[in-house]
N, C-alpha and C positions, 0 to 999 in steps of 0.2 A: 366629535368623533363618535361613531356608533360603536356599540358593544362588540359587534362582529368584527369591525376593523381593529379594535383593541385586542381582541382574542387572536386575530391573525398576525398581529404585530409582536406577539410575545417572543422574546429572544430565548430560544430553547437551549442555547449553548451551555448555560449554567446548570440546567436540568440534567443534560447529558453528562456533564462533569460529575455531578452529584451521584448519578446512577453508577458510574464507573467506580467512584470512591466507595459507595455503599456496597458494591460487589467485591470490594477489597482487592481490586486489581493493583498490581505493582505501580509505583509512581512513574517509573519509566515508560510503561505502557500508556498510562493516562496522558502523560506529556506528549508522547508520540501521536496519539490520536487527536489531541488538542491541536498540536502544531501542524499536522498534515491535513486536518479536516475541519474540526469544530470551529476553531478561531478564524479560519479562512472563509467559513460559510455561514454568515449571519442569518441566512434564509433557511437553514436546516431546521425544519419544523417537527411536527408530530411524527412524520416518517422516520426521521433521524433518531428521535427518542425511541421509537419502536424497534429500529434496527439495533441500537445498542442494548436495549432490554432483552433482545433475542439472542445475544451473544453470550457464550460461556467460555471462560479461560480454561484451556486444557491443562496447562502447567503454570505454576507461579513463577517459573524462571525461564530464561531464554532457552530456545531449542536450536540446535545446529542442524539445519536441513540440507541434504545434498542438493546441489544445483540440478543434477540430472532428475531428481524427483520433482522439482519445481517445473522442469521443462516438460513433464508429462501431463501437467494440468492445462486443459484447454483455455481457461481464462488467462493464464499467464502467457500463453502463446498468442491469444487474441489481442492482448494489450500491446504486443509488439507491432501491431499495425500502425501504431501511433509514433513509432520511432523513425528517425531519419534514415535513409537508405545506407549511408556510410556506416552507421552504427549496426544496422542489420548485417552488413557484410562482415564486420568484425566479430559479431556473435556467431555467424555461420562458420567462420574460420576456427573458432574455439569449440564449437559444438556442431560438427558436421552432420551428425545423425539426428539432431533435433528438428522438429517440424517448423522451422522458422518461416514466417510468411514471406511471400515475394512481393505482394502488393502492399502499398502503404497509403495512409491518409495524410497527404502532404500539408494539409491546412491545420492539423491538430496541434502540434507541438509549438508553443510560444517561445521556448528557449532551447532550441535543438543542440546548442554548443554545451549545454550543461552535462550531457552524458560523457563527452570526452573529458571534461574537467573532473567529474566524479571518478572516472575510471583511472585517473592518475593519482588519486588519493590512496593512501594506505588503508587496505580493508579493515585493519584492526581499529581504525579511528571511527568507522561508520556506526551510526546508531542502528539498532535492529529494525527490521521491517515488520509489519503486521500481517500475518497470514490468517485468512478466514477459510476454513474448509479446503485448504490446500492452495488457495489462490492468494497472491500478494495483493492486498487491498491498499495498504499504506506503506510508503517507502519504495515505490516502484522504481524511482531513479536509482536507489541503492542496489536494487536487484539487477537493473540493467547494467550498472557499473561493474557488478560482480561477474556478469555474463561476458562483458567486454574484456575484463582482465583475465578471464579464464579461472576464476575462483572455483574451488570445489564445493564450498559450503556457504550458506547464508544464515546469519543469526536472525531468528524471528521470535516474535511473541505469537504463540499459537492459540487461535480462538476457533470456535465452531458455532455455527448457527443452530439454535434449537429448532428441531423439526416439528 
């Protein structure tokens, strides 16, 4: 194996975890990012390390964000294009004034039934989502379930990207 191949095969997941711990992020936030992204993506490389290095925790505790505020962020609306049509209809019923997309990407979602399953769960049992600059980056299924249920708030870890 050549040195370049070895360098490209480095597993950056443990580096990313160390960065989060060194930043003194709460254990719940570290676990959430691990479960939703890092441990699922062994190919996350230098870009992933840079991404986490570029994030700052806004508050060391959970923040309750109004759903209506989240529905004003274009990235949160854009993510909905990946939802099944029946879920979009339910969201539109609960949030008739939100700019819910009409067209969807039918081939994106691998497990479309999960949103109905999540929406039947008690919201108090849901782990918090992770919000970066107003957009839900991790825990999108929980956000979707909150929209389907008609929840008024979503618990999030609030991060911001350093400009």
